[in-house]
C-alpha positions, 0 to 999 in steps of 0.5 A: 216302236216300243209299246206295251199294251195295258189291261182293257175293260173291252175293245174300242167298238164296244163303246162307239170308238174307231179303233185305227185312231189308237195307231194315230195316237201311237204314231203321234207319241212316237214322233213327240219321242223321236223329236226329243220333246218326251221321254215316253208316253203311257195313257188310259182312256175310258167311256161309259166306264169301260177302259178300252185304251191302255198302254205305254210307249218309250223307255222308262229311264232317260237313258233310252234302255229298250230292255226297260220299257215304259209300262202302263203300270209305271208311277209318274208324279202327277204334280198339279193334276193333285190340285183337282183331288184336293178341290174335291177334298174341300168339295167334301167338307163343304158338304159336311158343313164343315166350310164353305167356298166363301168363307175368308182364309183367316178364319182358319189361318192367323195370318191372313186376318191381316190387309190385304190377306183378309179379303182371300177366301176359299173360293179364289184359292181354288179360282186362281183369282186370290191376287197372290203371286202366281208360280214362276213370278220370279221370272217376270219381276226383278228381285221378286222371291216366290212363297217357297223361296221365302219358306225356304229361307226361314226354315233355314234360319228356324230355330225351335227356340224362337218358338212355334213354326210360322212360315205362313207369315214368312211366305206372306211377307212378299205380299199380293200381286193383284186385288181378290177377283181382279184377274186368274193367275194361276198359283200353287201356293194357294192350294198350298194354303187349302191344305193347311185349312184342311188340316186346321178343320179335320185335325189330321194332315191334308194328305191323310184325310185325302189318303183316307176320304178319297185315295183308299175308298177309289182303290187308287192303291198305286197314288201315293205322296211319298212313294214305298220302295216297292212302287218306286220300282216302278217309276218313270225315270227322268234324271240323273238325281231321280234315279239316285233318289230311287235307287236309295229309296229301294235300298232302304238306304235314305240320304241324310236330310238337313234339318231346314229341308225336313221342316218342309214336311210341315207344309201341305202338299196339296197344290202337287205332291201326288204320284200315280198311274194312268190306270188309277187316275182314271178311276178319280176321273170316272168318279167325277164322271159318275158325279161323285160315285164310283162301283157304288162308292160314295166319294162326294155328293152330285150337288158338289161334283156339279159345283166344282165342274160349272164354269164360275169365272166370267169375264175375268182376264188372265195375263199369267205368263204372257197370256192375253186371254179377256174372259178365262173359262174356269171351274172350281178347281178344275179348268174349262178352257174352250176355243178352236184349239179343242175338239172335247164337248162343251162342258167338258173340264180338266187339269194338267200337270207340270213336266207333264201329264193330263186328265180331262173329262167329257160328260157329253161323251162320257170320255175320260182320258189320262196320259202322262208325257214325261217331257225331256227338258223344262219347256212346255209342249202342247203338242203333247197335251192339246194336240193329244187331247184332240187326236184321242177325241177324233175317235168317237163315233 
């Protein structure tokens, strides 16, 4: 087993955790590697605010070079866990009196003032109940063009002589899928729109606001929107294309970007644009566990965290991606799924990231866990997410 330990604050025994379960976790990760479901795994687990498990297993690169192991400090794209950070940013603006969860999106973004979009509010975007088409709808609906595809086509044809950029109107040309509130449908585009609202009310990009108001105060120095040449040296390398991108960045030899592609810089990355390390993300998780404060630094207030992390959807079905769930449990921007699949406590909340990674917070046990499990294919492997949760929680004494 190619294993590299990370820095911890205490022993498992000091936080009433059975250390023998760490070996079970390592065996589980190694089996997933051997089955070619994941390339490697990195994790960080904390209880009572103290990190007691931290390590990495497997190679950093898809080339499987044992001389280049994945490290606990390796950087990985956290994809949709970005949405949890964006939700806290929105909550900060709510408690500052600048926004409210119930305000219509059209109050800030003109294209949403037309029917049927004028019924969509900030709350429905945060809870994935806006009625906007879900991610990957094109795989289920013949001839469907996603919001992202429509934006890309608009950018490819855009000429500065056409006037001010209006990619939101271009995206909305495909309409909506359901009435607001009817179903839970996972929609990353909705979180992109939340980023545009942050931009509108703060006068800065959402990325800058999040960096200044959340990431820097928490000391999340390895969490970033765009990799620096230095951090690029620590990135997990998942394929040849990514390898070339990182190599060019490290060499400070950026590839020529076509004009249409460069216009994507105008679109907020708040639905999935961050990269991080397990130790950095555990700081964000522990801030939520601390009701908005970590190491004396206040990010957001207790009542805002309570609002985000209390179940808010009841009786809302989830038929997204072939599901048949009659009552989807969800907070505001955070997943609160229950049922026989999970060992964590009632009131726990989490967020996954595609490709894959996970962050789970259990207030009852005062336990937070983050792990990265880069998949080797485009499938979704529950064993690398749900099963890992249960292995970690099994060590609580």
